Residue, then its C-alpha position, 0 to 999 in steps of 0.5 A: m809165297k817165298t822160301v828160305l833154306i836155313t842151315g844149322c837149325s837144331s838149336g840157337f840162332g837157327l831155331d829162332m830164325t826158323r820160328l821168325f820166318l814161319e811167323r812172317d808167312w815164309n816157307v822154311v826149309a830147316t836143315m839139321r845134321t840129325p833132323r828132329t821134329d819135336l823142336l818146332p811147331a808143326s806147319d804146312r810151311l815147314r820142312i825139316i831135312a837132313l844136311d851135313v854141310t861138309d858132305p857133298a852128297s848130303i848137300r846135293a840131296a838137300i838141295e834136290a829135296a828143298g827145290p827152288v829157294d829165294a833165300l839161303v841162310n848159312n848159319a851152321g857152324v862150330g866153335v873152338i876156344n883154345p890157344l893155337e898150340a892146343v888146337s890139333m890140325d884135325t880140329a882146325q880142318a873140321v872148323f874150316a870144313t863147316n864154317t868156311l868150306g860148308t858155307i862156300a859149298m852151300t852157296q855154290a849149290v843154290l847159285p844155278g837156280m838163283r841165276a836162272r831166276r835172276a833173283g835171290v839172297i844169300v846171308n852168311v852168319t859169321s861173328a863179331v870176333t872178326m871185328r876185334a882180335l881176341p886171344a884163344m880164338s885164332v882158328y875160329t876167327a880165321s874161319k869166319a873172317a874168310v867167310n866175310a871176305f868170300t861174301e864181299s867178293l862174291a857180291l861183286e860177281l852176283e849183283p849183275l845177276g840180281i842176287r844179293t849177299r849179306l853178312v850178319l855178325p852176332g856177338r857173344a850168345p851165352t844162351t846158345r850151344f856155341g860154348e858147348n861145341a867150343r868146349d868139345n873142340m878143347q881136346g888138345d893139351v894146353p901148355a901151362e904157360y897159357a893157364p893165366l890167359l885162359e883163366s882171364i878169358f873165362s873170368r871176363m865171360r862171367v862178368p855181366g855185360p851186353i850180350t847177343h840173344a838168338q832173337d837179335v840174330a833172327e831179326a838181323v837175318w830177316r832184315a838182310v833177307t827182306d830189305a835190299g837197303t841193308p848194309m853188307r855187314i849187319a851187327a846183331g846183338a848189343d855187344a856186336e853193335a857196340w863193337a861195330a860202332e867203335a870199329 
């Protein structure tokens, strides 16, 4: 029976990924900054362990506790929606530490085992905003676009070793906690000149239209892990698929 390690499982995409892989008879190592056992049904194929992807000691402990894994899904991430002038460097560094460097660190941590077995899959969850420039998303988009480039370059290194990498690009998912953690990072003073821009952004978000559901992302990740024939980039969600078709 195969094992997948999924980061960022305390809500949203990660929770649905965990449920789906369990339903389809995989062993799942679900990681969270603060482990909670009440979020998922009990299963002898589920382990919930602590992981902070920005902390090297936490990564080492999690990899040791997980044991050999057949697939890694780098899903942990934080958001920020703000004009660049209102994003502090502390916030920018925190976003990159989780979204970009955390992904790189987790990937590096699983590679020795995968290389020894000459098998494995690494799926990195980024964002559809990397397909289309949007205002007030510059720092977040940069953190995710870097992962796209990292993943595509890494694929060339790992293919001869029997290891695959793939990208899943979700669209806007209002039912997840992205908006909540993005608002947590909107702490800077925003110059008044940006007020009309921000109002237009949040107004558009309230207009009904295609969106991404957590289940869409879980299914896309499942395909990326289990089907070697999937493309490098997999759009997840109706809005993301529409953008990909236009790209």
